[in-house]
TORLOSE-138395 format. One record per residue (C-alpha): x, y, z; residue in one letter. Coordinates in Angstrom, 3 decimals. Last residue first. Layout:
N
        c1        c2        c3  type
         X         Y         Z     A
...
***
This chain:
589
        c1        c2        c3  type
    32.162    49.027   -39.514     X
    34.977    49.809   -37.357     X
    36.115    52.509   -34.721     X
    32.873    53.962   -34.145     X
    32.883    57.654   -35.507     X
    30.964    60.145   -33.866     X
    27.820    62.622   -33.858     X
    25.992    65.600   -33.119     X
    27.408    68.651   -36.289     X
    29.979    69.572   -33.999     X
    31.657    66.725   -32.733     X
    31.505    65.189   -37.058     X
    33.482    68.590   -37.897     X
    35.883    68.211   -34.938     X
    36.459    64.443   -36.169     X
    36.625    64.770   -39.787     X
    39.431    67.421   -38.603     X
    41.352    65.138   -36.551     X
    40.860    61.717   -39.151     X
    42.716    64.505   -41.838     X
    45.157    65.661   -39.400     X
    46.508    62.146   -38.645     X
    45.926    60.506   -42.124     X
    48.553    63.518   -42.576     X
    50.617    62.346   -40.620     X
    50.517    58.728   -41.482     X
    51.075    60.204   -44.955     X
    54.306    61.666   -43.649     X
    55.581    58.971   -41.521     X
    55.493    56.977   -44.979     X
    58.024    59.506   -46.582     X
    59.744    59.297   -44.353     X
    60.297    54.880   -44.361     X
    60.930    55.306   -47.941     X
    59.295    51.445   -48.903     X
    55.307    52.890   -49.425     X
    53.815    49.683   -48.969     X
    51.170    50.726   -45.724     X
    50.517    54.321   -48.118     X
    50.512    52.804   -52.008     X
    48.439    55.837   -52.864     X
    45.973    56.329   -56.090     X
    43.229    55.025   -53.670     X
    43.806    56.875   -50.646     X
    44.808    60.109   -52.166     X
    40.950    60.024   -54.214     X
    39.370    59.003   -50.358     X
    41.528    61.633   -48.342     X
    40.013    63.425   -51.078     X
    36.777    62.545   -50.855     X
    36.919    62.768   -47.019     X
    37.514    66.424   -47.019     X
    34.973    67.835   -49.665     X
    32.352    65.414   -47.741     X
    32.955    66.935   -44.279     X
    33.317    70.696   -46.253     X
    30.034    70.216   -47.469     X
    28.914    68.848   -44.235     X
    30.497    71.855   -42.184     X
    29.061    74.700   -44.453     X
    25.016    72.542   -43.709     X
    25.280    73.879   -40.086     X
    25.264    77.321   -40.854     X
    24.400    80.054   -38.330     X
    26.134    82.470   -41.140     X
    28.689    83.482   -38.650     X
    29.245    80.199   -37.011     X
    29.471    78.609   -40.715     X
    32.115    80.932   -41.719     X
    34.330    80.573   -38.692     X
    34.804    76.534   -39.012     X
    34.881    77.314   -42.796     X
    38.106    79.614   -41.975     X
    39.712    77.314   -40.094     X
    39.821    73.700   -41.622     X
    40.230    75.116   -45.159     X
    43.944    74.249   -44.879     X
    42.656    70.821   -45.102     X
    41.326    70.912   -48.008     X
    44.268    71.693   -49.566     X
    46.288    69.496   -48.362     X
    43.676    66.915   -49.679     X
    44.282    68.291   -52.878     X
    47.557    68.121   -52.798     X
    47.884    64.506   -51.661     X
    45.683    63.965   -55.093     X
    48.182    65.970   -57.045     X
    51.017    63.679   -55.962     X
    53.934    64.305   -53.480     X
    52.258    66.886   -51.801     X
    55.329    68.519   -49.485     X
    56.422    67.088   -46.044     X
    54.820    66.699   -42.576     X
    57.385    66.000   -39.758     X
    57.604    63.311   -38.554     X
    58.147    63.533   -34.504     X
    54.637    61.240   -34.076     X
    55.420    58.894   -36.935     X
    55.499    56.229   -34.486     X
    56.560    52.413   -36.003     X
    55.975    48.995   -34.510     X
    54.674    47.356   -37.474     X
    51.089    47.251   -35.108     X
    51.086    51.394   -34.972     X
    50.857    51.584   -38.793     X
    48.051    48.643   -38.682     X
    46.137    51.275   -36.169     X
    46.848    54.113   -38.827     X
    45.779    52.571   -41.563     X
    42.027    50.832   -39.557     X
    41.687    54.009   -38.102     X
    41.951    55.462   -41.349     X
    38.902    53.875   -42.772     X
    37.438    54.325   -39.801     X
    36.980    57.972   -40.755     X
    36.397    57.004   -44.196     X
    33.670    54.870   -42.992     X
    32.017    57.480   -40.653     X
    31.923    60.015   -43.909     X
    29.994    57.146   -45.779     X
    27.737    56.388   -42.868     X
    26.953    60.297   -42.726     X
    25.833    60.740   -46.176     X
    26.721    62.523   -49.284     X
    27.843    59.549   -51.627     X
    28.261    55.748   -50.505     X
    26.873    54.284   -47.511     X
    23.725    54.909   -47.603     X
    22.366    54.970   -44.993     X
    20.495    58.016   -46.709     X
    20.051    57.167   -49.527     X
    17.968    54.495   -48.555     X
    16.071    56.446   -45.690     X
    14.757    58.665   -48.333     X
    13.863    61.806   -46.055     X
    13.296    64.822   -48.676     X
    13.945    68.182   -47.577     X
    12.632    71.596   -47.366     X
    14.767    74.757   -47.204     X
    15.755    76.902   -44.572     X
    18.408    75.079   -42.659     X
    19.715    74.500   -45.722     X
    20.594    70.183   -46.115     X
    23.793    68.956   -44.889     X
    22.136    69.669   -41.391     X
    19.310    66.845   -42.170     X
    20.776    63.971   -43.955     X
    23.930    64.264   -41.340     X
    21.540    63.807   -38.533     X
    19.637    60.899   -39.144     X
    22.483    59.058   -40.799     X
    25.095    60.244   -38.578     X
    22.273    58.682   -35.648     X
    22.342    55.647   -37.881     X
    26.323    55.443   -37.539     X
    26.361    55.439   -33.392     X
    22.981    52.539   -33.197     X
    24.438    50.610   -35.618     X
    27.576    50.202   -33.735     X
    26.437    50.007   -30.767     X
    23.828    47.476   -32.196     X
    26.643    45.152   -33.874     X
    28.860    45.016   -30.906     X
    26.587    43.928   -28.787     X
    25.567    41.392   -31.876     X
    29.144    40.113   -32.503     X
    31.518    41.345   -35.315     X
    32.273    40.799   -38.848     X
    29.638    39.660   -39.983     X
    29.643    41.652   -43.266     X
    25.799    41.644   -43.769     X
    25.475    42.749   -39.427     X
    26.457    46.097   -40.254     X
    23.696    46.663   -43.257     X
    21.106    44.963   -41.383     X
    22.387    46.602   -38.430     X
    21.825    49.970   -40.256     X
    18.531    49.235   -40.674     X
    17.059    48.178   -37.499     X
    18.549    51.646   -35.877     X
    16.699    53.554   -39.094     X
    13.650    52.284   -37.642     X
    14.606    53.029   -33.646     X
    15.021    56.318   -34.332     X
    11.591    57.007   -36.806     X
     9.903    54.863   -34.006     X
    11.777    57.121   -31.190     X
    10.326    60.079   -33.411     X
     7.061    59.253   -32.727     X
     5.523    58.904   -36.630     X
     2.355    61.662   -37.170     X
    -0.503    59.289   -38.653     X
    -0.890    59.017   -42.424     X
    -1.314    54.956   -42.109     X
     1.885    54.789   -43.160     X
     3.295    56.661   -41.038     X
     3.769    60.054   -41.672     X
     6.817    63.035   -43.453     X
     5.408    66.437   -44.524     X
     4.502    66.178   -47.994     X
     7.074    65.504   -51.055     X
     6.095    62.102   -52.036     X
     9.710    60.452   -50.822     X
     8.440    61.827   -46.670     X
     9.094    64.760   -46.375     X
    10.801    67.127   -43.500     X
    10.100    70.676   -43.713     X
    12.631    73.668   -43.389     X
    13.995    75.411   -40.818     X
    13.609    79.275   -40.065     X
    16.172    80.579   -37.966     X
    15.070    83.793   -35.976     X
    17.090    86.646   -34.557     X
    16.886    88.653   -32.051     X
    20.457    90.957   -31.449     X
    20.978    92.532   -27.746     X
    22.034    96.023   -29.023     X
    19.576    98.530   -27.970     X
    18.891    96.441   -24.980     X
    15.698    94.200   -24.435     X
    12.265    94.821   -23.153     X
    12.627    98.112   -24.716     X
     9.165    98.563   -25.523     X
     9.375    98.679   -29.093     X
    12.268    96.408   -28.865     X
    10.007    93.299   -27.788     X
     7.146    94.363   -29.470     X
     9.702    94.334   -33.016     X
    11.304    91.011   -31.897     X
     7.352    89.417   -31.464     X
     5.853    90.747   -34.426     X
     8.839    89.089   -36.864     X
     8.259    85.665   -34.964     X
     4.609    85.786   -36.446     X
     5.477    86.508   -39.385     X
     8.216    83.774   -39.511     X
     6.550    81.244   -38.223     X
     6.454    79.214   -41.370     X
     9.789    78.595   -41.181     X
     9.635    76.186   -38.666     X
    11.631    76.705   -35.438     X
    15.429    77.567   -33.890     X
    14.921    80.732   -32.163     X
    18.702    82.939   -31.527     X
    18.561    85.166   -28.807     X
    21.775    87.269   -28.660     X
    23.640    89.182   -26.660     X
    22.258    87.337   -23.570     X
    21.422    89.368   -20.070     X
    21.374    85.592   -18.012     X
    18.920    86.211   -15.418     X
    16.571    89.498   -16.117     X
    17.493    89.225   -20.004     X
    15.692    85.407   -20.385     X
    13.263    86.793   -17.699     X
    12.323    89.368   -20.257     X
    12.489    87.437   -23.367     X
    10.476    84.410   -21.664     X
     7.604    87.238   -21.066     X
     7.696    87.966   -24.548     X
     7.412    84.707   -25.716     X
     4.597    84.123   -23.152     X
     2.652    86.741   -24.312     X
     3.073    86.090   -28.398     X
     2.017    82.731   -27.640     X
    -1.238    84.363   -25.612     X
    -2.045    84.966   -22.801     X
    -6.273    85.367   -21.299     X
    -7.777    88.590   -20.051     X
   -11.113    87.336   -22.255     X
   -10.503    89.902   -24.872     X
    -6.954    88.413   -25.723     X
    -3.892    89.864   -24.275     X
    -0.939    91.266   -25.625     X
    -1.691    90.506   -29.361     X
     0.452    92.081   -32.058     X
    -0.182    94.471   -34.131     X
    -1.181    92.767   -38.183     X
     1.925    93.544   -40.858     X
     0.704    93.996   -43.754     X
     3.827    93.936   -46.683     X
     6.186    96.252   -47.972     X
     6.957    97.617   -44.331     X
     9.219   100.495   -44.726     X
     7.467   102.529   -42.284     X
     7.110   100.227   -40.164     X
     4.343    98.010   -38.673     X
     4.460    96.951   -34.328     X
     1.662    98.362   -33.500     X
     1.068    96.738   -29.574     X
    -2.393    94.614   -29.108     X
    -4.578    93.737   -25.675     X
    -7.914    92.638   -27.121     X
   -11.331    94.008   -26.980     X
   -12.477    94.800   -30.819     X
    -8.938    96.993   -30.318     X
    -6.920    97.841   -26.978     X
    -3.640   100.167   -26.481     X
    -0.569    99.196   -25.638     X
     2.811   101.180   -26.001     X
     1.603   103.840   -24.214     X
     4.569   103.289   -21.192     X
     1.846   102.534   -18.712     X
     0.115    99.982   -21.011     X
     3.216    98.227   -21.873     X
     4.652    98.583   -18.191     X
     0.925    96.834   -16.845     X
     1.718    93.892   -19.411     X
     5.529    93.681   -18.450     X
     4.466    93.825   -14.662     X
     1.575    91.341   -14.992     X
     3.702    88.883   -17.434     X
     7.036    88.317   -15.397     X
     5.078    85.655   -13.709     X
     3.759    83.269   -16.260     X
     7.698    83.230   -18.153     X
     8.823    79.633   -16.260     X
     4.852    78.287   -17.024     X
     5.721    78.433   -20.849     X
     8.457    76.072   -20.293     X
    12.644    75.936   -18.824     X
    14.390    72.755   -19.030     X
    17.910    75.211   -19.457     X
    21.520    73.906   -20.572     X
    19.646    71.703   -23.093     X
    21.531    68.104   -24.752     X
    20.946    66.587   -27.538     X
    22.580    63.033   -28.800     X
    19.645    62.225   -30.594     X
    19.519    59.469   -28.025     X
    20.085    61.375   -25.452     X
    17.017    64.132   -26.799     X
    14.460    60.933   -26.490     X
    16.016    60.453   -22.312     X
    15.720    64.117   -22.372     X
    11.562    63.761   -22.898     X
    10.995    60.971   -20.197     X
    12.395    62.581   -18.396     X
    10.802    65.647   -18.789     X
     8.016    64.251   -19.414     X
     6.800    62.528   -16.058     X
     8.463    65.775   -13.740     X
     6.403    68.342   -15.927     X
     3.839    66.005   -15.168     X
     4.223    65.707   -11.732     X
     4.967    69.214   -11.497     X
     1.266    70.491   -12.746     X
    -0.393    67.741    -9.793     X
     1.601    69.678    -7.568     X
    -0.109    73.003    -9.549     X
    -3.775    71.636    -9.612     X
    -3.588    70.643    -5.917     X
    -2.506    74.218    -4.419     X
    -4.630    76.249    -7.211     X
    -2.373    79.212    -7.865     X
    -4.054    81.217   -10.255     X
    -2.923    79.445   -13.559     X
    -4.299    76.261   -11.980     X
    -7.500    77.345   -11.044     X
    -8.607    78.978   -14.761     X
    -6.794    75.827   -16.680     X
    -9.308    74.066   -14.464     X
   -11.680    75.880   -15.664     X
   -11.024    75.589   -19.312     X
   -10.851    71.264   -18.681     X
   -14.477    71.860   -16.967     X
   -15.709    73.932   -20.120     X
   -14.210    71.212   -22.685     X
   -16.172    68.463   -20.749     X
   -19.173    70.573   -20.801     X
   -18.466    71.237   -24.460     X
   -18.059    67.426   -25.091     X
   -17.059    66.732   -29.098     X
   -13.677    68.477   -29.411     X
   -12.959    68.334   -26.064     X
   -13.624    64.778   -25.625     X
    -9.899    64.572   -28.219     X
    -8.181    66.116   -26.629     X
    -8.862    64.376   -23.381     X
    -8.053    61.435   -25.381     X
    -5.090    62.726   -26.608     X
    -4.452    64.291   -22.834     X
    -4.761    60.643   -20.642     X
    -3.390    58.595   -23.362     X
     0.524    59.963   -22.775     X
    -0.511    60.496   -19.242     X
    -0.689    56.254   -19.121     X
     2.809    56.015   -20.894     X
     4.298    58.666   -18.808     X
     3.429    56.277   -15.246     X
     1.015    58.099   -13.229     X
    -0.206    59.167    -9.760     X
     3.147    60.964    -9.933     X
     5.462    59.671    -6.493     X
     6.763    62.735    -4.060     X
     2.641    62.812    -3.040     X
     1.362    66.228    -1.598     X
     2.123    67.898     1.825     X
    -1.041    68.341     4.018     X
    -3.268    71.405     3.290     X
    -6.551    68.697     1.875     X
    -9.539    71.162     2.055     X
    -9.696    71.640    -2.113     X
    -9.861    67.733    -2.350     X
    -8.490    66.963    -5.901     X
    -5.063    66.866    -5.177     X
    -6.286    63.961    -2.810     X
    -6.857    61.582    -5.782     X
   -10.720    60.536    -5.071     X
   -11.789    61.091    -8.651     X
    -9.241    58.726   -10.719     X
   -10.314    58.676   -13.807     X
   -12.646    60.993   -13.591     X
    -9.867    63.550   -12.418     X
    -7.444    62.393   -14.422     X
    -9.108    63.388   -17.555     X
    -9.902    67.803   -15.888     X
    -6.153    67.318   -15.061     X
    -4.729    66.709   -18.310     X
    -7.851    68.934   -19.973     X
    -6.615    71.382   -17.639     X
    -2.797    70.951   -18.860     X
    -4.193    71.044   -22.626     X
    -5.154    74.556   -21.704     X
    -2.289    76.791   -20.949     X
     0.649    75.790   -20.163     X
     3.910    73.504   -19.998     X
     5.026    74.189   -24.223     X
     8.719    73.746   -22.893     X
    11.005    75.932   -24.817     X
    14.679    73.257   -24.502     X
    16.898    76.440   -23.882     X
    20.287    75.888   -25.021     X
    23.185    78.568   -23.408     X
    25.753    79.059   -25.594     X
    29.044    81.502   -24.493     X
    31.000    81.813   -27.041     X
    34.825    80.215   -27.787     X
    34.208    79.084   -31.841     X
    34.143    75.883   -30.712     X
    31.347    76.927   -28.259     X
    29.367    78.421   -30.986     X
    29.987    74.896   -33.428     X
    28.590    73.252   -30.692     X
    25.466    75.369   -30.089     X
    24.972    75.252   -33.839     X
    24.977    71.697   -33.958     X
    22.446    71.504   -30.495     X
    19.442    73.648   -32.681     X
    19.873    72.019   -35.369     X
    19.224    68.901   -34.522     X
    16.733    69.018   -31.925     X
    14.619    71.939   -33.852     X
    14.708    69.277   -36.916     X
    13.422    66.464   -35.082     X
    10.629    67.668   -32.987     X
     8.125    67.250   -36.252     X
     9.180    63.548   -36.492     X
     6.946    63.677   -33.430     X
     8.194    63.510   -29.286     X
     5.548    62.296   -27.121     X
     3.306    64.270   -25.442     X
     2.848    65.032   -21.929     X
     4.682    67.585   -22.388     X
     4.668    69.882   -25.561     X
     8.333    69.965   -27.543     X
    10.392    73.086   -28.088     X
    12.996    71.714   -29.465     X
    15.498    75.319   -29.897     X
    15.403    78.625   -28.287     X
    19.326    79.314   -28.220     X
    21.159    81.877   -25.894     X
    24.332    83.420   -27.467     X
    26.770    85.025   -24.184     X
    29.398    86.579   -26.564     X
    32.567    86.354   -27.117     X
    35.045    89.268   -28.634     X
    38.449    87.503   -29.778     X
    36.351    84.574   -31.625     X
    38.416    81.226   -30.662     X
    40.871    80.830   -33.556     X
    40.805    77.601   -35.223     X
    45.071    76.380   -35.939     X
    44.030    72.346   -36.061     X
    41.869    73.365   -32.405     X
    42.709    70.139   -30.235     X
    45.538    69.515   -31.446     X
    47.636    72.716   -32.383     X
    50.831    71.704   -33.288     X
    48.455    69.783   -36.869     X
    47.919    73.425   -37.776     X
    51.552    74.188   -37.189     X
    52.422    71.560   -39.786     X
    49.281    72.111   -42.211     X
    50.975    75.564   -43.059     X
    54.304    74.054   -43.237     X
    52.589    71.344   -45.844     X
    51.463    73.866   -47.954     X
    54.376    76.685   -48.188     X
    56.742    73.166   -49.764     X
    53.423    72.677   -52.113     X
    53.657    75.890   -53.228     X
    50.288    77.476   -53.763     X
    48.239    78.229   -56.759     X
    47.306    81.275   -57.518     X
    45.275    82.611   -61.067     X
    45.100    86.324   -61.505     X
    42.411    87.572   -64.110     X
    42.278    90.376   -66.398     X
    40.766    89.976   -69.898     X
    42.882    88.007   -70.451     X
    45.087    85.649   -67.932     X
    47.787    86.545   -65.585     X
    49.791    84.463   -63.373     X
    51.052    83.039   -60.522     X
    52.335    79.265   -60.213     X
    54.291    78.004   -56.947     X
    52.995    80.280   -54.768     X
    53.923    81.364   -51.158     X
    57.862    81.389   -52.094     X
    57.069    85.249   -53.749     X
    59.301    85.153   -57.202     X
    57.123    86.805   -58.739     X
    54.423    88.370   -57.222     X
    55.138    91.990   -57.623     X
    55.482    90.778   -61.712     X
    51.562    89.425   -60.868     X
    50.425    92.488   -59.869     X
    51.873    94.519   -63.107     X
    50.561    91.790   -65.462     X
    46.754    92.198   -63.068     X
    46.970    95.300   -64.562     X
    48.011    95.365   -67.627     X
    45.583    92.527   -68.466     X
    42.672    95.018   -66.594     X
    42.886    97.374   -69.531     X
    43.565   100.725   -67.800     X
    41.947   103.936   -66.708     X
    43.223   103.389   -63.723     X
    38.975   103.828   -61.788     X
    37.876   102.371   -64.654     X
    40.113    99.359   -64.747     X
    39.836    98.479   -60.893     X
    37.373    96.320   -60.976     X
    38.946    94.123   -64.066     X
    42.366    93.912   -61.456     X
    40.270    92.970   -59.004     X
    39.062    89.879   -60.454     X
    41.773    87.509   -57.866     X
    41.919    84.083   -58.232     X
    42.406    80.447   -55.667     X
    43.695    76.940   -56.314     X
    43.731    77.096   -60.161     X
    43.021    76.146   -63.765     X
    41.074    72.984   -62.881     X
    40.060    74.243   -59.832     X
    37.866    77.214   -61.971     X
    35.753    78.105   -59.303     X
    38.980    79.323   -57.001     X
    38.228    80.021   -53.800     X
    38.643    84.288   -53.109     X
    41.646    87.031   -53.128     X
    40.675    90.572   -52.660     X
    43.223    92.972   -53.620     X
    41.238    95.753   -55.038     X
    40.374    96.870   -51.660     X
    44.625    97.676   -51.594     X
    44.209   100.792   -54.074     X
    47.524   100.769   -56.663     X
    50.474   101.226   -57.243     X
    52.477    98.209   -58.117     X
    53.996    97.394   -54.646     X
    50.490    98.534   -53.115     X
    48.891    95.633   -55.414     X
    51.784    92.999   -54.346     X
    52.020    93.519   -50.822     X
    47.274    93.471   -51.253     X
    48.023    90.264   -52.862     X
    50.699    89.498   -50.337     X
    47.916    90.423   -48.064     X
    44.812    88.045   -48.793     X
    47.696    84.670   -49.286     X
    47.488    85.217   -45.538     X
    44.026    85.867   -45.224     X
    42.245    82.819   -47.486     X
    45.163    80.683   -45.306     X
    42.938    81.726   -42.201     X
    45.235    83.194   -39.034     X
    46.915    80.520   -36.699     X
***
């Protein structure tokens, strides 16, 4: 169904044309003065110059054409030339009735031109635990993927593991010191390698930092690790088998931790998957005359005449012939184009990487690694900071493990939920996990992605204010009322939504009517925070209506049934929204 703003604009277009005016001036927007009106049109101000008339005269001519239109409860021209609009309660109820008829999507139409969109988010290194620095990429990327799917696009999420380079050589070298008799280090061995890894995830998470620390103080150890990296990358069988073990053990643990965040990926690819594409890609860049040697390194110029600041060349290979992140990211684009041919690739990465991705994108376009119409988008996110305004750390000053953060929030929510003493421990624990996830995700996503924000556990876990728990409490409140209504033996399934009986009811209806326009806009602007903003407005409108209306005490069955239908529609809209944000609501709190 059409967005409410489009429907209103169509009426305004007809009115402008009937008044002999150009339809281009008929744009309608949500009112910035809700105390005066619900929608507004300021086109008369812009049209005044062309038609050489006072704006108020133009506004009055347009308003005259709208008199008697059943869509509007009020249409007025206000000096110096504003047009204020209020939707009629009857029309609004009919619009919501049509939304409710589409229980799955509430009238939000899927895109006419679905695209295949890949999202690069996550980016963890193997053999290392997830830490709070991985949180934003995972949460934002997952939400964008879900919004895109809801709008009808084919969304493919790729975790893009850091599984290549010196860190692998460091692990292999340290493992060789600890377990020198392992068959992987025997050059003469030609049999099958064991299926079981020679280490657990806990051991692996100890091996890497130990090896990394040694490499900083022991030059001989670092040289051995660099040699191991070279041999791995040039196909040594035993080292390749160890790489497979490292990946399997790490990915199993990563999947578990991402599942705790309700984050998933269609692809579990890594930098190592791009390696086979590098030689041919580099050769083609040379053959086509794009890549040249500068200070011993192979580079591609990516500066443009319109640049206002220096954009350095994109380095493809170092002077020793080794590849870099640039090389791997460009080769990843090659395999993505070859295997998936996406219309768009979105990179959800720390905003401090903007210059780097500018270089990579320009290089990819200049060397024709992507089709001309394939869009490459950098979505840079800000830093998650502590209350001191600095990047979030543990009390000891280290980087906090993600599972430690989640565990701490789970405990905080468990304490708050058990204060009511209405649940047994098992239900309280499960409910705490659900509510804690809403606290983390909503706390993050309600901020514009590009902005830094303060992670405030006390505020995020509060049941009041603009928080995830407040949103869930609102949904649970509606579930409780709906359950009471059914328990009384009543059924509103075939009841009609009546025109609003109060201003608070109409205000709720107006917010509901914006649902499909909001969802479309959130995807177009790649902006999950717009879903959060809508959710908060809707929850506030619902709670205002609830506090002013005696729903269960209403004596007229028809009116009560209409209230129930309105609650059902509100609950459904909120549930769709929190689903695309990546969390859900419990049955009670």
